[in-house]
N, C-alpha and C positions, 0 to 999 in steps of 0.2 A: 686662760690664754691655752691655745693648742700646744699639746706636748710635741717636741720637736724631734718626731722619729721619721727618718727618711731612708727610703730604698733607694736602689739605682733607678733612675728615670731614663726616658728614651731620649737620647742625645742626638741632635742633627749636627754632625761634624762636616764642616766645610773646609775642604783643602783649596787654598788660593794658589793654583799653578797656572799653566796655560789655559786652562778652563775650570770651573767650578764643579766639584762632584759632591752630592749629598749622599751620606751614608748613615742608614737607620739602623740603630742598634736596639731591638726590641728585648726589654728585660722584664723581671718579674717585680711587684711591689713587695714590701716588707711584710712579714707576718705579724698580726697584732701581738702586743706585748702588755702584760699587766703593768699597771701604772698605780703606785701607792704614794699619794701625797699626804702626809701627817704631820701634825704640830701639837705640842704642848705648851700652850700659853699659860705660864706660871702666874701671870698676874690675874688672869680671868680665872684661873684653877680650871682650865678646861682642856680636855685631850680631844682632838678631832682628826678624823681618817677619812679621806675619800679614795674609793677604789673604782677604777675604769680599766678599759682596754685602749689602748692606741689604735689609731686608724691609718691607714696608708695614705701616701701623699696624694693619691689620685681620688680619694673617698671625698665625697661630700656630705656623709652622715655625721652625727654627733658621736661623742665617746660613749661607748656602752657602759652602763652603771652596773655595779656588782653588787648583788644583796646576798645575804645568807653566810657570810664570812664569820669566823670566830677570830676576835681580836682582843689582846690582852696586853697591859702595860705591867712592866716589873720594876719596882724601884731598888735602891741600894740595899734594903734590908731583906729582899726576896718576897716582898709581899706582892702577889698577883692579882690584878683587878681587871675586870673585863669591860669592855667597851659595850654600847647598846646600838643595835641596828636600827637606823631611821627609816629604813625601807626605800631609800632613794639613792644608794650608793655611798651614803656617808654613815659614820658610826661616832657616837659621842660619849664621853664620859665628863661628868660636870662635878664640880665641888672636890677636886683633887688637890689636896694639900701638897705644895711643893717642898722638896728637900734639895736646897741649893748647894752647889758645888759637889754634885753627885751624878751619877750616870742612871739613865733611864733606858730599859730594852723594851721594843715594841715586837710583838709577834703576831703574825696574820696567817691564819689557816683558812685557804680557799681553794676550791676546785682540785682537792686532793694534794694540794702542795702547802709548804710552809716558808714563809719569808719572814727574815728578822733583821732589824736594824736597831741601833743604839745611838745615844747623843748625851752629852754632858750638859746638865743645867748649870751655867755659871751664874756667880753672884751678879746682881743687878749694879751696874755702875751708875752713880747718881749723876743726872744733868743738873749741874748746879744753876745755871742761868741761861736766858736767852738775851743777847744785846744787839739791837739794830744799829747800823751805821749807814749814814747817808753817802751815797755815791754820786758824784757829780756826772753830768752827761759827757759822754766821750765820743770819739769817732766810731767806737764798736758797740757802745751800750747807751741805752737810755737812761736817764736819772732814776734814782729809786733807792731803796733801803737794802742792804745785805744783813741778814742775821747771822750772828757769831754764836757758837755753842761754847760754853765753858764748862770744862769737865776736869774733875780731879782723877786722873788715871792712876789706878793702883799698880803697885809693882807687879811684874809678870806679864805674860802675853794676854792682850785683850784684842778682842774683834768686835767690831761695831756695824751696825746697820741704822740708818736714818729713815724713818719715814714721816712724810709732812701732811698736814692737813690745813688747807688755805681757805678761810671763809667757810669752813663747815664741809670742804670737798677734799677728798684723799687725793694726793698726786700719786698715782698708781701704774703710769706707763713706765715701759722699760727704761727709758732714758731719764727717769726721775729717780732710779735706784742710787743710793749713795752708801757705799760701804767704805770702811777705812780701818786700819789697826794702829797700833802703838810702836811699830817697829823702830821708829826714830824717837819717840817721846816717852818711853817706858817710865812709869813712876812719876812723871811730871805734870803740872798743870796744863792743859791744852785749851787753845783758843781756835776754835775750828769753824772756818767760814762755810756756809751752804749757799754756793754760787748757782744753784740750780735756777734761780730766777730773782728779779728785784722786786720788792715790795713797796706799796704805796701807803700813804697816810690812812689810817682806819682799818687796814687789813689785819684779820685775826690769824696768827700763825701758831699752829701747834706742832710740836717736835715729839716725836717717839725715839729714844735712843735705846736700840735693841742691844743686849749683851748676847753674842753668839759664841758657840765653840769654833775651834778652827775648822771643823769639818763641815760645819753648816755656813761658815763664812766663805769657804772654798767652793761650796755648791752654789751659792747665790752669786758669787763673783763669776763663775762660769756660766751661769744661766743668764746674767746680764750681758757679758760678752757675745755669748751666742745669739741673744735676741737683739742687740744693737750692731750686729755684724762685725764684732771686733775680734772674733775667735780666729786663732791661727790655723784652724782647719780650713781646707780648701773648699770643703762643702758644709753646710750646716749639720751640726751633730748634737748629741745630748750631753749634758753635763754629766760629772762621774756620778754613778749610783752607788750608795753605801748599802743597799739593801743585798741580802743573800739572794741567791737562786734566780739570777738574772731578770730582774725587772727594773723599771724606771721609777723615778720620783724620788722622794727624800723624806726623812724624818727629823724635824728640828725640835730641840727643846730650848725655851728661851724666856726671859724676862725683860722689863724695859721700864725706863723712867719717862715721865711725860711732863713737857712745861709748855705753857700757852702764853703768848704775848699779844698785845694790840699795838700796832705801829702808830707811834705819836710824833708830832713834830718837836 
């Protein structure tokens, strides 16, 4: 997905008075910014980082990839581990054993600057079961099955994201994003419907329930709102960046539980 960085554009302002007058306001495009997208997938035991530069709103070029950076991750015990440059703007660390309920710090040194971010790796909340329920056709919906997630929500604040794979295909459009927290159900059994679509008999539904920190939850919630045009900003913007030194992107550390069902009559 293109990073959402916008400079001021050329606006044609039309004043509807006795006649129409068009006023052109020529302005410059935004300067490129470093973009650091990074994640620690604790289930895969993999740290992945992508470095690139943003491009202006008028540009038709791809995002420039950045190689030659020095990137390290530091765990709660102070152990520093380097990532390996893959030569295509990505950096990788494999077989990195997680320490749950702890903080990880990522440090990126590139082009004479240092950028740092941290995230809390939460304990994985178990996805107890997936239960399909048939919904009759209505004036608004076709008939089909809705899948309900059953979760034993632990006490304390918990933040979730749901990713679905249907018949082997990930649902990864912006309006497929589903985030929720336990603000009103803290510490209770939860029965959460996934209303994104109705399923039919023989559909295979895989659900990943990601456990996020509040920081990562907020970032992806803002990103989804901007992508879907639901942001309160008058113009498209960028989600809050938690990186130091004025760059874009995010670092998230997370685990998840996965369940799969086949819809049956």
